[in-house]
N, C-alpha and C positions, 0 to 999 in steps of 0.2 A: 763627262767633263769636256767633250769636244765643243759643245755649245758655248761653254764659258770662254774658250779660246777665240770663238767667233764674235764675242761681245764687242759691239762698236762703242768704244770708250767715250768719244765726244758726244754721241747721241745719248749714251747712258748718263753722262755728266749733266746734260740738259734735263733728263728725266729726274735725276736726283734733286736738282734745284727746284723743279716743279713740286715734287713730293714734299721737300722740306718747307716750301712756301705754304703748302696746304696744311701741313702739320703745325707749323708755327702759328698760322692764323687760327687753327682750331683750338690750340691750347690758350690762346689769348682772347677768345670770343667772350669769356666772362668779364675780362677787364674792359674790353671795348663796350660791351652792353652796359656795364655799370657806369662808365664815363658818359655814355650817351644819355642814359636816364638822368644823371645828375645835371648835365648841361641843359637838357630840355626842361628840367624843373626849375631852374634858377630864375627865369623872368617872372614866374607866377608865385613861386614859394619863397624865394630869397631875392626880391628886387633890389633892396638896399645894399645887400652884400654884392650883387652883380655890379652895381654902380661903383662900389669901392674897388672891386677887382679891376674894372676897366681903367681906373685912375692909375693903376700900377702895371698896366700891360706892357709898358716899355721895358720892364725887367727881363722879359723874354727876348727882346730884340737886341741881342748882344752878339759880338763875334764868336763868343764861346758856343752859342747855339747855331749860328749861321754857318761858320766855317766847316764843321763836320759834314753838314748837309751838302755844301759845295764840293767838298772832297769826295763824298759819296757819288754825286752826280758825275764828277770827273772820272772816277774809277769805272763806273758803268759805261761811260762814253768810250773810254779806251777799250773796255771789254767788247763793246759793240763793233768797233773798228776791227779788232783782232779776229773776231769770230765771223764777221760778214765779208770782209774785204781781203784780209791777208791769207787766210787758209780756208777757202770755201769747200775744198775737197777733203778736209780733215774728218768728215763724217764717216769715212770708210776706214778709219784707223781702228784696228782691232787689238784685243789683248794679246793675241798671238804675235802680232807685229811688235808690240811693246816688249814682249818676253825676249825677243832677240836683241833688244837694245840694252845691254847690261849697264853701261855707264849712267843711264837716266833713271834706273830703278830707284836709287835712294831718294832722288829729288821728288819723283812722282809719289813715292810711298810716304815721305814725310809731309808733303803738301796735302795729300789725301787724308792722312790720319789727323793732322792738325785741323783741317776743315771739319771732318766728322765729329771730332771731340768737342770743338767749339760750338757746333750746331746743337749737339746733344746737351751740353752744359747750358746753352742759352734757353732751351726748352724746359729743362729741369728747374732753373732758377725763377721761372715765372710764378708769381704769387697773386692770389686773389685780392681784390680791393674790398675793404670792409665798408660796404655802402651804409649800413646802419650807423656805424660810428661817425662817418663823415656827415651824414644827415643830422646827427645830434649836434655836432660842432657847428654846422651851418645854421641850425635853428637857434642856437644860443647867440651866435653872432648877429643874426637877423633881429633877434629880440632886442638886443642892446642898441642896435643901430636905429630902430624905429620907435622904441619905447620912450615915454615921457619920463620914466624913472632915471634914465641915464643922466640927463641934465641935473636932476635933483640930487643924485649921488655925488656928482661933481660939486654942486653948490654946498651941500652939507659937510663935505670933506675939505672945503676950501681949495678945491682944485687938485688936491693930492691924489685923488682917485678919479680918473676920467675914463669911464667904460668905453666910450666910443673911440677914444684915442688908443686904448688898449687893444680893442678889436682891430683897428687899422694897423697897428704894429704887428699883431698876430697874422693878419692877412698878408702884409708885406713879407714877413718872415716865411710864411708858407709858400708864397709865390717865388721867393728866392730859392727855397729848397726844391720846389718844383722845377725851376729853371736849371738848377744844378743836376737834378735827376734827368731832365731832358737832354742836357749836355752829355751826361754819361751814357745815356741810351743811344744818342746819335754816334758817339765815338765807338760804342759797341757795334753798331750797325756798320760803321766804316771798317772796323777790324774784320767783322764777319764777311763783308763783301770782298775785302782784300784777300782773305784766305781762300774764298771760293774762286776768285779770279786767278790767284796763284796756282791753285790746283788745275784750273782749266788751261792756263798758259803752260804748265808743266807738260800736260798732255799734247797741246798744240805744238810746242817746241820739240817734243819727242817725235811727233809726226814729221815736222819740217826738217829736223836733223837726221831722220832715219836713213836716207840714202847715203849721206856723208859718213855716218857712224858705221854703216855696213862696209864702206870702202876702207875705212881706217882699220876695222877689225879683220 
């Protein structure tokens, strides 16, 4: 167990972040691949639907989706300043040194457990995208947007049924739902980043306050 006491906590924290990044990317590869395939197919397979989607692209450009991203960048900027300028020697801080700083144990433990639990929960909740189902919906929407039968249906129903207007409404509703999901995802990323930085800061503050805590004790 002697090797465990010599574990460099700040360096291990960086290693943990790198491993979690790789694991998170790996569990989301299927999602990324599905989205890329759908986007690449839209110009050739669903051109009319693509035109309709572009008309409602402003739905994504709201403070609800931009603000979390801005906060995320701010958090990482603060993290960069703290890690590169304030405590450049913190890389030598070991578990043995932390073990002698009794007052900071609860803070480091709570921050570390919260970060690990949130990271694990974030990977477990990843679900696969049903590409076949989405392609079916896209095909139906594209058919009504380009087919000559859509105006005929509207004519014979005296305007009570307008397939193209119904498709436009469904597309707008889907984009609003996607925008809300994006907003939720961005806030989740902000919380995840905040917990990771809180864990890192708890280690860095333990290192910085170590000499003072030893004098007090």
